[in-house]
OpenMM code with the backbone's topology and positions (N, CA, C; nanometers):
from openmm import Vec3, app, unit

residues = "UNK UNK UNK UNK UNK UNK UNK UNK UNK UNK UNK UNK UNK UNK UNK UNK UNK UNK UNK UNK UNK UNK UNK UNK UNK UNK UNK UNK UNK UNK UNK UNK UNK UNK UNK UNK UNK UNK UNK UNK UNK UNK UNK UNK UNK UNK UNK UNK UNK UNK UNK UNK UNK UNK UNK UNK UNK UNK UNK UNK UNK UNK UNK UNK UNK UNK UNK UNK UNK UNK UNK UNK UNK UNK UNK UNK UNK UNK UNK UNK UNK UNK UNK UNK UNK UNK UNK UNK UNK UNK UNK UNK UNK UNK UNK UNK UNK UNK UNK UNK UNK UNK UNK UNK UNK UNK UNK UNK UNK UNK UNK UNK UNK UNK UNK UNK UNK UNK UNK UNK UNK UNK UNK UNK UNK UNK UNK UNK UNK UNK UNK UNK UNK UNK UNK UNK UNK UNK UNK UNK UNK UNK UNK UNK UNK UNK UNK UNK UNK UNK UNK UNK UNK UNK UNK UNK UNK".split()
positions = [
    Vec3(5.0474, 3.4644, 1.9476),
    Vec3(5.1092, 3.5595, 1.8567),
    Vec3(5.0792, 3.5157, 1.7135),
    Vec3(5.0370, 3.6086, 1.6290),
    Vec3(4.9975, 3.5776, 1.4922),
    Vec3(5.1114, 3.5886, 1.3929),
    Vec3(5.0857, 3.5365, 1.2754),
    Vec3(5.1785, 3.5516, 1.1632),
    Vec3(5.1378, 3.6780, 1.0893),
    Vec3(5.2176, 3.7811, 1.1038),
    Vec3(5.1831, 3.9129, 1.0498),
    Vec3(5.2291, 3.9270, 0.9046),
    Vec3(5.1578, 4.0129, 0.8316),
    Vec3(5.1972, 4.0399, 0.6930),
    Vec3(5.1648, 4.1834, 0.6560),
    Vec3(5.2332, 4.2291, 0.5542),
    Vec3(5.2047, 4.3580, 0.4919),
    Vec3(5.1683, 4.3328, 0.3464),
    Vec3(5.0719, 4.4077, 0.2962),
    Vec3(5.0349, 4.4022, 0.1553),
    Vec3(5.0441, 4.5427, 0.0995),
    Vec3(5.1246, 4.5588, -0.0052),
    Vec3(5.1411, 4.6883, -0.0722),
    Vec3(5.0696, 4.6824, -0.2070),
    Vec3(4.9945, 4.7862, -0.2410),
    Vec3(4.9401, 4.8015, -0.3755),
    Vec3(5.0247, 4.9080, -0.4434),
    Vec3(5.0886, 4.8678, -0.5528),
    Vec3(5.1851, 4.9532, -0.6217),
    Vec3(5.1411, 4.9713, -0.7662),
    Vec3(5.1412, 5.0953, -0.8117),
    Vec3(5.1117, 5.1244, -0.9518),
    Vec3(5.2419, 5.1584, -1.0228),
    Vec3(5.2614, 5.1015, -1.1415),
    Vec3(5.3787, 5.1333, -1.2227),
    Vec3(5.3320, 5.1927, -1.3551),
    Vec3(5.4176, 5.2726, -1.4146),
    Vec3(5.3886, 5.3299, -1.5457),
    Vec3(5.5188, 5.3700, -1.6116),
    Vec3(5.5148, 5.3807, -1.7421),
    Vec3(5.6318, 5.4211, -1.8173),
    Vec3(5.6261, 5.5722, -1.8359),
    Vec3(5.7335, 5.6416, -1.7994),
    Vec3(5.7431, 5.7858, -1.8156),
    Vec3(5.7502, 5.8173, -1.9647),
    Vec3(5.6594, 5.9016, -2.0132),
    Vec3(5.6537, 5.9340, -2.1558),
    Vec3(5.7811, 6.0010, -2.2065),
    Vec3(5.8418, 6.0849, -2.1247),
    Vec3(5.9595, 6.1604, -2.1693),
    Vec3(6.0871, 6.0773, -2.1653),
    Vec3(6.1076, 6.0025, -2.0576),
    Vec3(6.2332, 5.9289, -2.0413),
    Vec3(6.2224, 5.7817, -2.0801),
    Vec3(6.1005, 5.7293, -2.0825),
    Vec3(6.0821, 5.5876, -2.1113),
    Vec3(6.1129, 5.4982, -1.9927),
    Vec3(6.1528, 5.5582, -1.8800),
    Vec3(6.1850, 5.4793, -1.7607),
    Vec3(6.0580, 5.4383, -1.6877),
    Vec3(6.0666, 5.3221, -1.6245),
    Vec3(5.9549, 5.2713, -1.5442),
    Vec3(5.9507, 5.3478, -1.4122),
    Vec3(5.8346, 5.3963, -1.3762),
    Vec3(5.8144, 5.4674, -1.2494),
    Vec3(5.7184, 5.3846, -1.1657),
    Vec3(5.7186, 5.4075, -1.0340),
    Vec3(5.6253, 5.3351, -0.9487),
    Vec3(5.5870, 5.4199, -0.8288),
    Vec3(5.4680, 5.3901, -0.7770),
    Vec3(5.4183, 5.4575, -0.6578),
    Vec3(5.3343, 5.3585, -0.5783),
    Vec3(5.3628, 5.3488, -0.4491),
    Vec3(5.2815, 5.2661, -0.3610),
    Vec3(5.1604, 5.3484, -0.3182),
    Vec3(5.0417, 5.2954, -0.3430),
    Vec3(4.9185, 5.3667, -0.3107),
    Vec3(4.8671, 5.3354, -0.1706),
    Vec3(4.8978, 5.2134, -0.1227),
    Vec3(4.8391, 5.1706, 0.0037),
    Vec3(4.9183, 5.0538, 0.0598),
    Vec3(4.9311, 5.0514, 0.1914),
    Vec3(4.9890, 4.9365, 0.2610),
    Vec3(4.8915, 4.8931, 0.3696),
    Vec3(4.8600, 4.7640, 0.3680),
    Vec3(4.7672, 4.7066, 0.4650),
    Vec3(4.8414, 4.6029, 0.5492),
    Vec3(4.8234, 4.6116, 0.6794),
    Vec3(4.8857, 4.5208, 0.7763),
    Vec3(4.7811, 4.4197, 0.8201),
    Vec3(4.8195, 4.2921, 0.8224),
    Vec3(4.7304, 4.1870, 0.8739),
    Vec3(4.7941, 4.1289, 0.9985),
    Vec3(4.7192, 4.1214, 1.1048),
    Vec3(4.7681, 4.0811, 1.2369),
    Vec3(4.7963, 3.9312, 1.2475),
    Vec3(4.7222, 3.8507, 1.1750),
    Vec3(4.7335, 3.7048, 1.1886),
    Vec3(4.7060, 3.6387, 1.0528),
    Vec3(4.7441, 3.5128, 1.0379),
    Vec3(4.7235, 3.4363, 0.9141),
    Vec3(4.7919, 3.5007, 0.7937),
    Vec3(4.9102, 3.5576, 0.8147),
    Vec3(4.9805, 3.6257, 0.7074),
    Vec3(5.0626, 3.5350, 0.6179),
    Vec3(5.0687, 3.4061, 0.6479),
    Vec3(5.1518, 3.3122, 0.5735),
    Vec3(5.0948, 3.2902, 0.4320),
    Vec3(5.1741, 3.2284, 0.3411),
    Vec3(5.1292, 3.2124, 0.2015),
    Vec3(4.9960, 3.1394, 0.1838),
    Vec3(4.9664, 3.0399, 0.2682),
    Vec3(4.8383, 2.9700, 0.2542),
    Vec3(4.7249, 3.0438, 0.3255),
    Vec3(4.7556, 3.1535, 0.3936),
    Vec3(4.6557, 3.2395, 0.4579),
    Vec3(4.6345, 3.3640, 0.3731),
    Vec3(4.7049, 3.4713, 0.4085),
    Vec3(4.6887, 3.5982, 0.3376),
    Vec3(4.7223, 3.5861, 0.1894),
    Vec3(4.8293, 3.5138, 0.1575),
    Vec3(4.8664, 3.5002, 0.0170),
    Vec3(4.7549, 3.4382, -0.0652),
    Vec3(4.6980, 3.3291, -0.0147),
    Vec3(4.5899, 3.2619, -0.0854),
    Vec3(4.4643, 3.3484, -0.0878),
    Vec3(4.4312, 3.4108, 0.0257),
    Vec3(4.3141, 3.4996, 0.0302),
    Vec3(4.3271, 3.6112, -0.0731),
    Vec3(4.4452, 3.6681, -0.0810),
    Vec3(4.4722, 3.7771, -0.1740),
    Vec3(4.4610, 3.7288, -0.3189),
    Vec3(4.5246, 3.6166, -0.3497),
    Vec3(4.5196, 3.5633, -0.4863),
    Vec3(4.3764, 3.5299, -0.5271),
    Vec3(4.2979, 3.4688, -0.4358),
    Vec3(4.1596, 3.4326, -0.4674),
    Vec3(4.0771, 3.5568, -0.4997),
    Vec3(4.0987, 3.6646, -0.4238),
    Vec3(4.0263, 3.7893, -0.4493),
    Vec3(4.0686, 3.8502, -0.5832),
    Vec3(4.1995, 3.8599, -0.6056),
    Vec3(4.2502, 3.9266, -0.7258),
    Vec3(4.2134, 3.8533, -0.8542),
    Vec3(4.2153, 3.7214, -0.8513),
    Vec3(4.1900, 3.6479, -0.9751),
    Vec3(4.0436, 3.6516, -1.0178),
    Vec3(3.9560, 3.7011, -0.9318),
    Vec3(3.8152, 3.7187, -0.9689),
    Vec3(3.7956, 3.8376, -1.0616),
    Vec3(3.8922, 3.9311, -1.0605),
    Vec3(3.8718, 4.0561, -1.1320),
    Vec3(3.9791, 4.0870, -1.2334),
    Vec3(3.9609, 4.1999, -1.2993),
    Vec3(4.0593, 4.2477, -1.3949),
    Vec3(4.0681, 4.3992, -1.3832),
    Vec3(4.1847, 4.4512, -1.4196),
    Vec3(4.2074, 4.5955, -1.4166),
    Vec3(4.1609, 4.6535, -1.5494),
    Vec3(4.0845, 4.7608, -1.5424),
    Vec3(4.0314, 4.8271, -1.6612),
    Vec3(4.0574, 4.9770, -1.6513),
    Vec3(4.0301, 5.0453, -1.7608),
    Vec3(4.0342, 5.1915, -1.7624),
    Vec3(3.8974, 5.2378, -1.8092),
    Vec3(3.8069, 5.2530, -1.7160),
    Vec3(3.6688, 5.2882, -1.7471),
    Vec3(3.5773, 5.1703, -1.7202),
    Vec3(3.4585, 5.1995, -1.6738),
    Vec3(3.3653, 5.0945, -1.6335),
    Vec3(3.2556, 5.0808, -1.7371),
    Vec3(3.2313, 4.9576, -1.7803),
    Vec3(3.1266, 4.9270, -1.8773),
    Vec3(3.0049, 4.8728, -1.8039),
    Vec3(2.8880, 4.9139, -1.8462),
    Vec3(2.7647, 4.8647, -1.7825),
    Vec3(2.7357, 4.7195, -1.8199),
    Vec3(2.8031, 4.6687, -1.9219),
    Vec3(2.7800, 4.5300, -1.9647),
    Vec3(2.8785, 4.4321, -1.9018),
    Vec3(2.9731, 4.4827, -1.8248),
    Vec3(3.0769, 4.3970, -1.7650),
    Vec3(3.0158, 4.3052, -1.6597),
    Vec3(3.0438, 4.1762, -1.6702),
    Vec3(2.9920, 4.0775, -1.5749),
    Vec3(3.0951, 4.0380, -1.4698),
    Vec3(3.2232, 4.0574, -1.5024),
    Vec3(3.3323, 4.0201, -1.4125),
    Vec3(3.3617, 4.1362, -1.3172),
    Vec3(3.4160, 4.1026, -1.1998),
    Vec3(3.4633, 4.2052, -1.1067),
    Vec3(3.5701, 4.2874, -1.1763),
    Vec3(3.5591, 4.4184, -1.1704),
    Vec3(3.6595, 4.5038, -1.2328),
    Vec3(3.7192, 4.5985, -1.1293),
    Vec3(3.8457, 4.6315, -1.1528),
    Vec3(3.9174, 4.7308, -1.0743),
    Vec3(3.9480, 4.8440, -1.1710),
    Vec3(3.8872, 4.9597, -1.1507),
    Vec3(3.9066, 5.0730, -1.2411),
    Vec3(4.0376, 5.1437, -1.2063),
    Vec3(4.1479, 5.0741, -1.2319),
    Vec3(4.2808, 5.1250, -1.2011),
    Vec3(4.3282, 5.0750, -1.0651),
    Vec3(4.4531, 5.1059, -1.0343),
    Vec3(4.5154, 5.0584, -0.9107),
    Vec3(4.4516, 5.1184, -0.7859),
    Vec3(4.4075, 5.2428, -0.7932),
    Vec3(4.3428, 5.3058, -0.6780),
    Vec3(4.2110, 5.2386, -0.6428),
    Vec3(4.1357, 5.2017, -0.7434),
    Vec3(4.0095, 5.1298, -0.7227),
    Vec3(4.0372, 4.9914, -0.6657),
    Vec3(4.1403, 4.9253, -0.7173),
    Vec3(4.1782, 4.7939, -0.6655),
    Vec3(4.2138, 4.8042, -0.5172),
    Vec3(4.2936, 4.9043, -0.4805),
    Vec3(4.3342, 4.9220, -0.3404),
    Vec3(4.2121, 4.9423, -0.2505),
    Vec3(4.1185, 5.0257, -0.2939),
    Vec3(3.9987, 5.0524, -0.2140),
    Vec3(3.9135, 4.9261, -0.1993),
    Vec3(3.8975, 4.8500, -0.3080),
    Vec3(3.8185, 4.7276, -0.3012),
    Vec3(3.8869, 4.6208, -0.2156),
    Vec3(4.0178, 4.6204, -0.2163),
    Vec3(4.0943, 4.5258, -0.1345),
    Vec3(4.0672, 4.5502, 0.0141),
    Vec3(4.0716, 4.6759, 0.0552),
    Vec3(4.0427, 4.7105, 0.1949),
    Vec3(3.8987, 4.6734, 0.2281),
    Vec3(3.8066, 4.7082, 0.1402),
    Vec3(3.6646, 4.6774, 0.1648),
    Vec3(3.6410, 4.5264, 0.1758),
    Vec3(3.7145, 4.4490, 0.0976),
    Vec3(3.6998, 4.3032, 0.0988),
    Vec3(3.7471, 4.2425, 0.2308),
    Vec3(3.8597, 4.2892, 0.2813),
    Vec3(3.9199, 4.2271, 0.3995),
    Vec3(3.8733, 4.2869, 0.5318),
    Vec3(3.8444, 4.4134, 0.5360),
    Vec3(3.8134, 4.4808, 0.6626),
    Vec3(3.6644, 4.4699, 0.6924),
    Vec3(3.6299, 4.3974, 0.8015),
    Vec3(3.4884, 4.3798, 0.8336),
    Vec3(3.4542, 4.4149, 0.9783),
    Vec3(3.5450, 4.4826, 1.0459),
    Vec3(3.5200, 4.5230, 1.1840),
    Vec3(3.6496, 4.5668, 1.2482),
    Vec3(3.6476, 4.5924, 1.3791),
    Vec3(3.7695, 4.6385, 1.4452),
    Vec3(3.8763, 4.5299, 1.4528),
    Vec3(4.0020, 4.5722, 1.4477),
    Vec3(4.1150, 4.4808, 1.4606),
    Vec3(4.1417, 4.4027, 1.3336),
    Vec3(4.2438, 4.3193, 1.3410),
    Vec3(4.2759, 4.2293, 1.2305),
    Vec3(4.3545, 4.2925, 1.1175),
    Vec3(4.2994, 4.3969, 1.0568),
    Vec3(4.3607, 4.4656, 0.9439),
    Vec3(4.3732, 4.6141, 0.9747),
    Vec3(4.4855, 4.6714, 0.9323),
    Vec3(4.5135, 4.8132, 0.9564),
    Vec3(4.5808, 4.8729, 0.8335),
    Vec3(4.5582, 5.0003, 0.8078),
    Vec3(4.6301, 5.0692, 0.7015),
    Vec3(4.7528, 5.1369, 0.7611),
    Vec3(4.8658, 5.1185, 0.6950),
    Vec3(4.9928, 5.1788, 0.7352),
    Vec3(5.0385, 5.2740, 0.6254),
    Vec3(5.1407, 5.3517, 0.6557),
    Vec3(5.1971, 5.4399, 0.5534),
    Vec3(5.2421, 5.3555, 0.4341),
    Vec3(5.2244, 5.4089, 0.3113),
    Vec3(5.2689, 5.3335, 0.1934),
    Vec3(5.4159, 5.2925, 0.2034),
    Vec3(5.4412, 5.1665, 0.1693),
    Vec3(5.5730, 5.1025, 0.1693),
    Vec3(5.6330, 5.0883, 0.3096),
    Vec3(5.5486, 5.0864, 0.4121),
    Vec3(5.5974, 5.0604, 0.5482),
    Vec3(5.6685, 4.9260, 0.5499),
    Vec3(5.7636, 4.9123, 0.6399),
    Vec3(5.8321, 4.7847, 0.6610),
    Vec3(5.8803, 4.7809, 0.8048),
    Vec3(5.9378, 4.6668, 0.8430),
    Vec3(5.9856, 4.6473, 0.9793),
    Vec3(5.8741, 4.6669, 1.0820),
    Vec3(5.7590, 4.6092, 1.0534),
    Vec3(5.6420, 4.6175, 1.1409),
    Vec3(5.6174, 4.4841, 1.2114),
    Vec3(5.7202, 4.3999, 1.2154),
    Vec3(5.7060, 4.2679, 1.2740),
    Vec3(5.6475, 4.1670, 1.1774),
    Vec3(5.6425, 4.2021, 1.0491),
    Vec3(5.5817, 4.1135, 0.9497),
    Vec3(5.6706, 3.9930, 0.9208),
    Vec3(5.6046, 3.8821, 0.8967),
    Vec3(5.6717, 3.7586, 0.8558),
    Vec3(5.6719, 3.7435, 0.7038),
    Vec3(5.5699, 3.8018, 0.6392),
    Vec3(5.5572, 3.7958, 0.4938),
    Vec3(5.5143, 3.9322, 0.4424),
    Vec3(5.5555, 3.9615, 0.3197),
    Vec3(5.5125, 4.0828, 0.2512),
    Vec3(5.4583, 4.0429, 0.1148),
    Vec3(5.3473, 4.1038, 0.0791),
    Vec3(5.2857, 4.0818, -0.0514),
    Vec3(5.2823, 4.2136, -0.1259),
    Vec3(5.3065, 4.2065, -0.2559),
    Vec3(5.2962, 4.3235, -0.3415),
    Vec3(5.1984, 4.2920, -0.4536),
    Vec3(5.1021, 4.3803, -0.4717),
    Vec3(5.0121, 4.3739, -0.5862),
    Vec3(5.0554, 4.4891, -0.6757),
    Vec3(5.1146, 4.4545, -0.7888),
    Vec3(5.1694, 4.5551, -0.8794),
    Vec3(5.0778, 4.5653, -1.0009),
    Vec3(5.0308, 4.6864, -1.0279),
    Vec3(4.9416, 4.7113, -1.1409),
    Vec3(5.0143, 4.8014, -1.2398),
    Vec3(5.0300, 4.7526, -1.3625),
    Vec3(5.0919, 4.8320, -1.4684),
    Vec3(4.9845, 4.9207, -1.5307),
    Vec3(4.9995, 5.0516, -1.5174),
    Vec3(4.9020, 5.1480, -1.5675),
    Vec3(4.8839, 5.1347, -1.7181),
    Vec3(4.9936, 5.1103, -1.7900),
    Vec3(4.9880, 5.1066, -1.9358),
    Vec3(4.9232, 4.9794, -1.9898),
    Vec3(4.9565, 4.8638, -1.9326),
    Vec3(4.9065, 4.7365, -1.9857),
    Vec3(4.7865, 4.6812, -1.9085),
    Vec3(4.7608, 4.7352, -1.7905),
    Vec3(4.6533, 4.6884, -1.7007),
    Vec3(4.6811, 4.5476, -1.6471),
    Vec3(4.8059, 4.5030, -1.6541),
    Vec3(4.8444, 4.3725, -1.6012),
    Vec3(4.8649, 4.3803, -1.4507),
    Vec3(4.8267, 4.2727, -1.3812),
    Vec3(4.8444, 4.2607, -1.2365),
    Vec3(4.9507, 4.1560, -1.2086),
    Vec3(5.0440, 4.1884, -1.1188),
    Vec3(5.1443, 4.0918, -1.0751),
    Vec3(5.1358, 4.0812, -0.9237),
    Vec3(5.1388, 3.9586, -0.8747),
    Vec3(5.1383, 3.9331, -0.7305),
    Vec3(5.2769, 3.8822, -0.6921),
    Vec3(5.3327, 3.9385, -0.5870),
    Vec3(5.4615, 3.8935, -0.5340),
    Vec3(5.4432, 3.8575, -0.3872),
    Vec3(5.5139, 3.7518, -0.3462),
    Vec3(5.5135, 3.7074, -0.2065),
    Vec3(5.6578, 3.6976, -0.1609),
    Vec3(5.6886, 3.7636, -0.0503),
    Vec3(5.8227, 3.7627, 0.0064),
    Vec3(5.8195, 3.7052, 0.1472),
    Vec3(5.9156, 3.6208, 0.1777),
    Vec3(5.9393, 3.5741, 0.3147),
    Vec3(6.0328, 3.6757, 0.3773),
    Vec3(5.9974, 3.7233, 0.4955),
    Vec3(6.0792, 3.8232, 0.5636),
    Vec3(6.1503, 3.7539, 0.6789),
    Vec3(6.2814, 3.7515, 0.6734),
    Vec3(6.3592, 3.6915, 0.7808),
    Vec3(6.4298, 3.7992, 0.8604),
    Vec3(6.4121, 3.7984, 0.9873),
    Vec3(6.4807, 3.8945, 1.0724),
    Vec3(6.6045, 3.8290, 1.1296),
    Vec3(6.7186, 3.8861, 1.1013),
    Vec3(6.8464, 3.8300, 1.1435),
    Vec3(6.9148, 3.9280, 1.2374),
    Vec3(6.9617, 3.8765, 1.3496),
    Vec3(7.0305, 3.9614, 1.4465),
    Vec3(7.1781, 3.9729, 1.4111),
    Vec3(7.2248, 4.0949, 1.3993),
    Vec3(7.3676, 4.1221, 1.3791),
    Vec3(7.4082, 4.2211, 1.4874),
    Vec3(7.4875, 4.1741, 1.5794),
    Vec3(7.5348, 4.2603, 1.6885),
    Vec3(7.4190, 4.3248, 1.7631),
    Vec3(7.3122, 4.2485, 1.7845),
    Vec3(7.1984, 4.3009, 1.8600),
    Vec3(7.1006, 4.3805, 1.7760),
    Vec3(7.1301, 4.4029, 1.6481),
    Vec3(7.0393, 4.4766, 1.5605),
    Vec3(6.9637, 4.3781, 1.4716),
    Vec3(6.8381, 4.4038, 1.4566),
    Vec3(6.7571, 4.3178, 1.3709),
    Vec3(6.7417, 4.3849, 1.2350),
    Vec3(6.7634, 4.3077, 1.1304),
    Vec3(6.7504, 4.3617, 0.9961),
    Vec3(6.6538, 4.2762, 0.9161),
    Vec3(6.5925, 4.3379, 0.8201),
    Vec3(6.4904, 4.2778, 0.7370),
    Vec3(6.5580, 4.2143, 0.6146),
    Vec3(6.5390, 4.0831, 0.5948),
    Vec3(6.5937, 4.0124, 0.4785),
    Vec3(6.4783, 3.9548, 0.3985),
    Vec3(6.4511, 4.0117, 0.2832),
    Vec3(6.3402, 3.9656, 0.1997),
    Vec3(6.3857, 3.8574, 0.1027),
    Vec3(6.3070, 3.7497, 0.0951),
    Vec3(6.3342, 3.6428, -0.0008),
    Vec3(6.2090, 3.6267, -0.0867),
    Vec3(6.2237, 3.6457, -0.2179),
    Vec3(6.1109, 3.6322, -0.3088),
    Vec3(6.0698, 3.4852, -0.3178),
    Vec3(5.9439, 3.4574, -0.2857),
    Vec3(5.8911, 3.3208, -0.2932),
    Vec3(5.8080, 3.2996, -0.4200),
    Vec3(5.7300, 3.4010, -0.4562),
    Vec3(5.6415, 3.3901, -0.5727),
    Vec3(5.6351, 3.5237, -0.6432),
    Vec3(5.6331, 3.5190, -0.7758),
    Vec3(5.6069, 3.6367, -0.8582),
    Vec3(5.5354, 3.5891, -0.9831),
    Vec3(5.4145, 3.6391, -1.0044),
    Vec3(5.3385, 3.5986, -1.1219),
    Vec3(5.1968, 3.6500, -1.1163),
    Vec3(5.1143, 3.5948, -1.2035),
    Vec3(4.9732, 3.6317, -1.2079),
    Vec3(4.8999, 3.5674, -1.0901),
    Vec3(4.8003, 3.6357, -1.0355),
    Vec3(4.7229, 3.5765, -0.9261),
    Vec3(4.6664, 3.4389, -0.9627),
    Vec3(4.6343, 3.4164, -1.0909),
    Vec3(4.5798, 3.2890, -1.1359),
    Vec3(4.6798, 3.1742, -1.1205),
    Vec3(4.8092, 3.2061, -1.1148),
    Vec3(4.9133, 3.1034, -1.1028),
    Vec3(4.9514, 3.0729, -0.9579),
    Vec3(4.8932, 3.1454, -0.8647),
    Vec3(4.9317, 3.1310, -0.7235),
    Vec3(4.8925, 2.9944, -0.6668),
    Vec3(4.7758, 2.9446, -0.7033),
    Vec3(4.7290, 2.8151, -0.6502),
    Vec3(4.8289, 2.7031, -0.6787),
    Vec3(4.8742, 2.6946, -0.8042),
    Vec3(4.9692, 2.5891, -0.8424),
    Vec3(5.1009, 2.6061, -0.7671),
    Vec3(5.1470, 2.7308, -0.7543),
    Vec3(5.2707, 2.7553, -0.6798),
    Vec3(5.2524, 2.7155, -0.5332),
    Vec3(5.1402, 2.7525, -0.4730),
    Vec3(5.1159, 2.7242, -0.3314),
    Vec3(5.1132, 2.5743, -0.3061),
    Vec3(5.0511, 2.4998, -0.3951),
    Vec3(5.0467, 2.3544, -0.3791),
    Vec3(5.1885, 2.2962, -0.3807),
    Vec3(5.2680, 2.3405, -0.4757),
    Vec3(5.4065, 2.2931, -0.4861),
    Vec3(5.4879, 2.3375, -0.3647),
    Vec3(5.4710, 2.4629, -0.3249),
    Vec3(5.5430, 2.5188, -0.2096),
    Vec3(5.5076, 2.4446, -0.0807),
    Vec3(5.3778, 2.4134, -0.0650),
    Vec3(5.3320, 2.3429, 0.0550),
    Vec3(5.3923, 2.2018, 0.0636),
    Vec3(5.4010, 2.1341, -0.0510),
    Vec3(5.4588, 1.9995, -0.0529),
    Vec3(5.6083, 2.0039, -0.0204),
    Vec3(5.6786, 2.1056, -0.0696),
    Vec3(5.8235, 2.1181, -0.0427),
    Vec3(5.8502, 2.1453, 0.1043),
    Vec3(5.7598, 2.2162, 0.1709),
    Vec3(5.7804, 2.2548, 0.3108),
    Vec3(5.7127, 2.1601, 0.4090),
    Vec3(5.6527, 2.0521, 0.3571),
    Vec3(5.5828, 1.9559, 0.4465),
    Vec3(5.6808, 1.8624, 0.5149),
] * unit.nanometer
topology = app.Topology()
chain = topology.addChain("A")
for resn in residues:
    res = topology.addResidue(resn, chain)
    for name in ("N", "CA", "C"):
        topology.addAtom(name, app.Element.getBySymbol(name[0]), res)
């Protein structure tokens, strides 16, 4: 049995009229195995930190670019999916899929900033019912994930 995970790509933006922050999940990807922070979390951070979110593509750009959150989501699937099994697309913001960890890649439309979040999902039985309990483990830039993972790994050793 594998360590399952879900990865959500979420776009946020500020509503011009109300000034309130809005969000929309564009894609949810399920990973069948290696979903733990040193597996999927690290794989995800390594991929994301190679690139940057832009609005428009320049022919002189040398770095990997994501032309908005939708482009990032498509490139994420292309990066991880290399044949049958292993990875699957689920309805946006799916949960309770047997996942042990959930990752969120949040892209701010206005600032083009990327935030990576890692949650530990604990299933607790209450009167025979299983409920999803999310615990935030990491929230920050993909570039900061390596240092967090090293510290996290030492604490859990």
